[in-house]
N, C-alpha and C positions, 0 to 999 in steps of 0.2 A: 691410703695408697690403693690403686686399682688392682683388681684380681687379674690373673693371666689366663689366657687360653692358648694352648699349645696344640697345633694341628699337624698331624702326620699325613702329608699329601703325596699322592703318586699322580694319577691322572683324573681323579674325581672332580666334578664341577664344584667350584667354591663360591658360587653366587649366594649361597645361604649366609655367608659371613656378613653380607650387607644388611641382613635382617635381624641381627642380634644387637644388643645395646652397644653404643659406642663408648661406654665407660670401661670396657675391658681393654687390656693390652694384649694384642693378638700376635703370636709368633707362628709363622707358617714355614714348615720345613719341607722343601720340594725334593723329591727323589726321581724327578723326570725333568724334561725341559720346560714344563709349564710354569706359569707365573700367576699372580693375582692381579686382575684388572678392575676390581670393584672399587667402591667409594670409601670403604672402611679403612682407616689408617692401620697398616700392619707392618710388622718387621719380618722380612723374608730371608730365609737361609737355604743353602743348598747342601745336600748330603748325598753320599753314594747310595745306590739302591741295594742296600743290604739290611737284613734283620727285621724287616717290616716295622710296625709302630714301636716295638720294644726298643729297637736301636734308636729311633727318633726321641722317645721319651728320655732315655738314659743320656743321650747326647745333650739334650736341653738341660737336664739336671746337672750334669758334670760341667758344662760350659757356663752355666749361670749360678753355680753353687755359691760363689762369694757374694753376688748381688742379692741373693735371697736373704742374706743376713741383714740387709738394710730394710727388708719388708717382711719380717717373720709372721706378722699377723694376717697377711693376705692369703689367698687360695690360688692354687694352680689347677686348671681344668685341662686334662689331657684327652684328646679325641682323635679319631681318624678323619681324613678328609671327607669321607662319605658319611658323616654323622647323620644327615637326614635319612639315610637308608636304615639306620638303626633306630632313630628316634624321629618320628614325623613332627612332633612338637619340640623341635630341637632347642629353640630359644628358651622355652619353659624348662626343658630338661637341664640346660646349663645352669639356670638360676637355682633350681631345686637341688642340683648336685653340689653347688657351692654352699648353699645353706645347710645341706646335710653334713658336709665336711666341717663346717663351723660348729655344728651342734653335736656331732658324733663323738663318742668317748675316745676314739683313737685318731680323730682328725681326718678320716677317710670317708668319702661319701658312701652311702648305702642304698641310694636309689638304683633300682633294678638289680640289686645284689641277690643272687640266687642261692637258695638252700636246695640241695638235692636229697630228698628223703629216699628216692629210688634212683639207682644209677641210670643215667641216660647215655646215649652213644658218645657224646663228647664231654661227659661229666668228668671232673678232676678226681677220678679214682686212683688208687695206688698204681694199678697196672696200665693206666691210660697211655696210649701212644697214638700218633697221627702221622700218616705217611703220604696223604693226598688231601688237597684242599682246592676247591674251585677248578677241578680238572687238571691240577698240576701236581707233580711229584714233589714231596718235601725232602730236604736233606736231613738225615738222622742227626740227632744231637751227638756231640763229640764222643761221649762215653757210652753211647747206645743204651741210655738208661730209660727206665719207665718214669712217668711223672713223679710217682711217690719217692723213688730213689733220688731223682734229681732235686726235688723240693727239700728233702731232708739234708742232702749234702750242701746245697747252696745256702739255705736259710738256717741250718744248724738247729732245727726244731722238728718235733714229730709232726707228721702229716695229720691235720685235723680230721676228725671223723667226717665221712661224707654227708651225714645228716646236719652238720653244723658248718661245713665248709662254705665260704662266701667267695663268689667271683662275679664280675660284671661282664656279661657277654659283649664283645666288641671292644673291650678295653677303653671305654669312654667313662672317665671317673674324675673326681676332684680330690685334692689332698691339700691340707694346710702346709704352707711353706715351713712353719716351725717343725712339723712332723718330718718333712724331707731332711731338715737340718739335724734331726735327732740321730742320724747316722753320719759318720764322716764321709768325705768325698771318696775315700778309698773303697768304701762299701759299694758305691755305685760303679766305680771303675772295675771292681771285681765282678759285678754283675754284667758289665759290658763285655768282659772277657768270655762270658758264657755264650755269647752270640756268634754264630758261625758267619763268616764273611761271604754270604750268598743271599740272593733275594728271597728265597723261600725256605727258611730253616724251621725245622720242627720245634726248636726251643722257643721261638717267638710265640707259639701257641701255648707253651708251658707258662711263659710270662703272662700271657693274657689271663690265665687262670690263677696267677699267684700275686697280682698287684696288691690285693688286700693285705698281704703278709710281708711284702718286700720292704716296707718302711720300718718295720719293727720285727726283725727276723727271729729274735729269741723270746718274744713275748713281752708283756707289759711289766716293767719293774714296779715293785710295790714297796713303799717306805712306811715304817711304823714309828710313831712318836707318841708321847714325849719321853725324855729321860725319866726313868723310875715310874713310868705310868702303867707298867704291866707288859712291857715290850717282850720280855723273855717268854711269857705265856703265849702271847699272840704269835711270836716267831715260831714256837714249837707247833702251834696249831696250823700255821701256814705250811710248815714242812710236812705235816701229816696230810695236807691237801696237795702235795706235790711240788711245792716251791723249794728253791735252793737258797738258803739264807746265808748272809755274809758273816753273821756273828760279830764278836768283839775283835776289831782289827785296828787299833790305834796307830800301829807302826806302818800302816799302808800309805800314809801321807807323810811327807817331809815337813819339817818346821816351816820352810818357806811356803809350802802349799797350804798349811794351816793359816799362815799369815794372810795369804791371798784370799782365802775363804772368809776370814774374819773381816777383811776390808770390804768384800762384796756384800757380806751380810749387813754391814753398816749402811751401805749405799741402798740396799733394798728395804731397809727397815721403815722408811717413810712411804713406801709404795703399798697399795692395797691389792692390786691385781697384776697378773702377768702382762695384760694389755697396757698397763701403765709404764712398763719398762721402756725407756728411750732406746731407739735402734742402736745408738752407739754403745750403750751399756749391754744390750742384748748381744751384739757382735762380740764385745770384749769377753763376756761370760762364755759364749759359745766357743771362742777360739782358745781361751786360757784354761777354762775348767772342763770343757768337753772331753778332751783326751785324758785328763787326769781322772775324772769320775768314771769314765768308761773303763779305764784301766783297773780302778779299784773294784768296781762292780763285777767286772770280768763276765763269767758265764752264769753268775747268780741272778736270781729273779726276784729276790726280796731282800730287804735289809731291816733288821730289828734292833741293831746295836751300833755303837760308834765305830767309824765316823759316818757311814752312809745312812744309817738309821738315826734315831734320837734327834738331837737338835744341833749337831755340829754345823749344819748347813740350813740356810733359809729355804723353806719349801719352794719359793719362786725360783731360786737357783736350780734346784733339782728338776723343777717342771720345765725350765728352759733347756737343760741338757738332755732330759728324758721327757719329751713332750707328751708321750703316751702313758706316762707313769700314773699310778694311783697311790693314795695315801690313806692310812688309818691313824686317827688320833684317838687316844685312849683317855676316857674320863674316869676319875676316881675321887673319893672324898679328899678335901685338901689336907685334913689332919693326917690321913693315911699317907698321902703323898709326901708331906714334910717329914714324917717319921722315916719313910723309905729313903729319902734324900740324905737325912742325917746319918742313918745307919750305913748307907753306901759311902759317904765321906769318911766315916770312921774306919770302915773296912779298907778303903784306899790308903788312908794314912798308916794303918797298921801293916799293910802288905807292900807299901812303897810302889803301888801301881802307877801313881801319877808321876813319880820320879823316873820311872823306867820308860815313859812314853815320849815320843817325838814332840808331843804337844807341850812338854815342860818348859821349853824356851820360847814358845809362840806368844803372840798377842792375846790369844784366847786365855791362856793360863794367867797372864798378867792381869787380865780383866777380872777373872773369877777371884783371884787372890786379893784383889783390892776391895772386895765387898765388905762393908762394915756391919751390915745387918743381913745375914744369910737368909733368915726366915722371910723378911720383907722382900728380898731380892727374888727368892724362888716363888713367892706368891705372885709378884709382878710378872715374872718370867712365864709362869703357867697360864695366867690370864691373857697375857700378850700372845702366847703361842696359840691358845684356843681361838682368840679373835682372828689370828692369821689364817688358821685352817677353816674357819667359818667363811672368811672372804674367798679363800680358794674354792670352797664348796659352792659359793654363789656363782663363781666364774665357770667352774667345771662340776656341775651337779652330780654327775655319775662317777667322778674320779676321787671323791673324798667320802670316807665313812668316819663318823664320830661315834665311837663304840663305848658304851658305859660299862665299866668293869667294877663298879662299886660293890656289887654283890658277887662274891667269889664262889658262891654255891650254885650259881645260875648257869646251867649248861645250854641255855637257849642262845648263848653267844655263837655257837656253831652255826645256827641258822642265819644270823645277821652277817657273819663273816663269810660264810660259804656263798650266800646269795650275792654278796658284793663282788667276790672274785670270780663268780660264774661257775662254782662247783655245786653239784647236786647235794642239798642239805640232808636228804634222807640217808645218805651214806654214813652220816655221823649221828643218826638218831639215838643209838644206844652206846655212844662213845662219850666218856667224860671229858670235859674241856681240860686241857693240860695245864692246870694252874701250877706255876713254878715260882719258887721264892728263893732268891739268892741271898737275901739279907734279913731273913726272918720276918719281913713285912711284905705282904704281897703287893 
């Protein structure tokens, strides 16, 4: 499927569109009486002249949200009508941005993304405000907030440090359709309500600085597997790094939801990559499981236990619902793994944990209870899951960490885990790794 170019146009010359590849689907949104008279085939739309390019981008996302589900693996490039003013080599910039989005760990292009080591006049600092641009007065945002206060209220996350904050001047960037779909349509409708109905709102300049964060406002969810692999220890380590873990919550899903997940797991079991998922199945997963899994994850940023962690769900399922997510798969000796599984099963039988869970009547429980040779099953399960995460790592190299926990006296795991999640490892130089053992076998 072709990639999309979305152009926010006012009165700028659009002749440059005839000089880009004709392989793109081009959408031009006019906010004046102008039109496109070039040779490139385009789809033209009219919008009221409000909200600058932020209003245009959000209008396109909201109006085309359903059709994006049929083309999740393509990229949308958003730009202003005066793209050549920002980028002289605009055709090359479009290609580079699309490739950057395809390769980026979060699916958003990083070409021309600025870090501000020192605050500049228009840098996205906490106190940033802008009341005039291009000789025109701007209307203040509705709550008369600074950029930092607005950012934290709208995206429900702390404002990143100015030294690491990323933004693309001019708001010309690319994002994978799957990443757009990582948030429900209501998210973008809520963002649209932030835009004042005038032609020069201050908040549009806030959006220009925030697009790198608008598609995953609460940060990247991180999932830890496999069952009995050492997930409790790693969950504790992640909490020490600032993550909010879900913990053990089997009742957060209903029996029918467990059944739906079981059926989807089965349909995904023959697929190796997310890119192999047929659009019809991708749409079905997004529409049926998206609201469910977002509800269960809520405001937490990692999951190390059932059902969001462990292996209740195929990793491809989680990657579709949370396209910017990361995964940690834990390695340990198979003998230690089997001992831990057996001890856990004995503990569950003794405490009636399984009988108290919603899963007790689901297809998942029926499947596990029908196993004749548990040791052979868990051996096959472990090897199959490891292969699955290796494939996911092949497709998303920066999103999967396979962490060896076979040596429980090794505190170097801090460095690997911290580096993977973007935390400074030196903070944990003298901290012991939180080895935790619930069933007498780590």
